[in-house]
N, C-alpha and C positions, 0 to 999 in steps of 0.2 A: 592780273589776267581775268577777263570776264568768264563767269561760268553760267551754266544753264542746265535744266533738267528736261528729260523727255522720256516718255514711254517708247519702247522699241521691241522689235522682234529680231533676234539675231539670225542672220542668213548664212554667213560663212566667215571664215578668217584665213589669214596666211602669215607665215612667219616674216619677221622684218628685223634685220640686224641680228645680234646675238640673242637677246633676251625679250624682244618685243613681238607683238602681233598687230596686224591691221585687221580691224573688225568691220565687216560689212553688215548693215542693219537697215531695217525699214522702221522709221520712227513715226509716231502718231502725228507729231506737229510738223515735221520737216521733210518727210519722205525718206528716200533711200540715201544713206550717207555711209561714209568710212571714217573711222577714227583710230588713233594709235593707242594701244594699250601697253604702256611701258611696263617691262618686267613680267608680262603675262606668261612668258615661256619658263620662268623660274619655278621650281618645285615649290618654293615658298610663297608664290603669288596668291594673294587673297582674291584677286580679280578673276583668275582663270576659271574658277568653277561657276562664275556668273555669266560666262561669255561663250558657253557652248551653243552650237547650232540649234535652232527652234525655240530656245528659251525666250520668254517674254519678261522683260526686265525694265526697270527705271534706271536710266543712265544719268550720271552726273558728268558733264563735259566742260573742258575749258578751251576757249577759242585758241587755235593755233594757226601757223602759216600755211603749211601744206596740208596737214590734217588737224582736226580738233583732238584734244588729249582726253582720254578716259580717266576721270579722276575718281569715280566710284560707280558701283552698280548694285542694285537691290533686286533680287530675283522676285518676280510676281508669279510666274507659272514656270516650273522647271522642265516640263515636257519630258519627264524621264521615260514615260511609256513609249514615246516615239523612238527611243533608242533601245527598245527591248527586243526587236527582231530586225533582221535584214530587210524584210519587206516593208516594215513601217519606216525604217531609216530611209529607204529608197523613195517611198512615196513622199515623205516630208521633205527630203532633199529635192525631189522634183518640184515641189511648190516653192521652195526657197530659191532654187535656181531660176525658175520662171519669173518670179517676182523680181529678181536681181537683173535678168536680161531685158525685160520689157519695160522697166521704168527708167525715167531720167533722174540723175542726181538732184537731190534737194528739191523735188517737185512733190510737195505734200498732196496726199490723196487718202482721206479718211476711209473711203470706200475700199481701197486695196488693203489698208491696214486691217479693217474689220473682216474682210474676206479671208485674209491670211490667218488671222487670229481664230476665226470660227472653223476654218478648215482644219487647223491643228487640233482644236478641241474635239472635233468629230473623229479625226483619226486616232485620238487617244481613247475614244469611247468603246469599251470592251463589249458592249451590247450590239455593236455593229459588226457584221461579218466582214471578212477580208474582201469578198466580192463587192460589198457596198463601198468599202474604203477605196477599192481600185476606181469605181465609178466617180468617187469624190476627186481623185487625182485628175481624171479626164475633165470633170466639170470645172475644176479650178483653173486649168489651162485655158478653157473656153472663156470663162469669166475674165481672166486677165486680158486676153485679147480684146474683149469688148470694152473693158475699163480703160485700156490704154489707147483707145480710139480706132481699133481695128475691127469694129463690128461689120460683119458681112451683111449683104443684102439678102434678106430672107423672106420679104413680103412680095416682091415683084421679080419677074424674070429679068436678069441683068442684060438680056439681049433685046427682047421685044417689049419689055416693061409692062406686060400684062400681069395682073394679080396672080400669084402662084398657087393659092389655096386649092383651086379646082384641080389643077394638075397634080398637086402633091397628094390629094386624096386618092388618086388612082395609082399612086405608088410609082409614078414615072419621072418624077423630077430628078434633077442631078445637081451636084455641088461643084462648082468650078473654082479651083484654087486661083488660077490666073485672073479670072474675072472677078473673084471676091464675093461669090454669092450664089444664088440658085438659078439654074436654067430650067425652063418649062419643058414638057415633053416634046413639043415642036422644035425647040431650039437646042436640045441636048447635044445634037450632032455638031454644034459649033465648037465644042471642046472635047476632043477624043479622050482627054484625061480626066474629064469629070466623073465624080463618083455618084452612082444612082443612090437615091434616097426614097424612103417610104414616108407616109404621112406621119408615122409614130416618131421617127428620128428627127424630122423637121420640127415637129412640136417640141421635142426635148432640146433642140438647138435654140429655138426661140425662148423657151423657159430657162435655159442655162442650167438645166438639171439632167445630165445625161446617164443613161444606163450604159455600163461598159459592154461594147461589142466591137467586132472587128471593123464594121463600117464607121462607128463613132470614132474609133482611134484613128482610122485612115483620114477622116475628114479633119479632126482636130490637130493632129501631128502634121498632116500635110499643109493645112492653112497656116500653122505656126511657122513652118519652114519657109513658106511663101512670103509672109509679111514681116518676119523678124530676120531679114537679111540672111535667110537660110541657115540661121544659127541652130546648131545641133544641141539638143538637150542631153547632156552627158548623163544625167540621172535616169533618163528614159533607157538608155543603153545598159545602165547599171541594173535597172529592173529586169530587163530581158536576160541579162547575163546571170543574175543570181537565182533566177527561178524561170526556166524556159517556158513554163506554161502559166505564168502569173497572170498574163493578159489574154489567155485564150478563151474561147467560148466554151 
């Protein structure tokens, strides 16, 4: 049975049969994959501690029919701090869930691996405030949408096609979920559900570095639901449930 190694970030897992688990991970060389970890549910399992969500690991896998088989794992980054509070668990879970939902199986993308890795590192950084980490969660979702090929039109009005910069500076532009981009002030009435934007938020959307705000959340989550087949991010609901004002202004 052929074996191979790959660096990977664990996204999630679920029980399989009596003693096994199916592990979902994003690998550096092969993209998102699932593999079977035999015996991982046993108390005596040596693999179990290396397969917790958010861990960065080097996996040894053996080619299989339905799933490849996990033959070994060496932890590179334990990410223990991400499990130190409900808020951090929720933020890291949001990133892992988003990466799982928006990527295709076995579609390698070094950029997604790097963004996921760096975001987890920032979330662990004790020098950063919780508010900053909340912004990282929003920015991660926005980056995933763009990296997966769902980049909205931010430079020109999606209706009249005129450059949007002048209108944006006056604070009268709007983001259309249905149209997938910006409407200028003259065209904003073409979508009654468009979200008004100011020049600062438009700049943040272009730079993929968002400050957490009600409008930023409405744009990012609304656009996510529009383009990812209206998929609900359960981790987002978890965030709201564990701390009612976690994402309030």
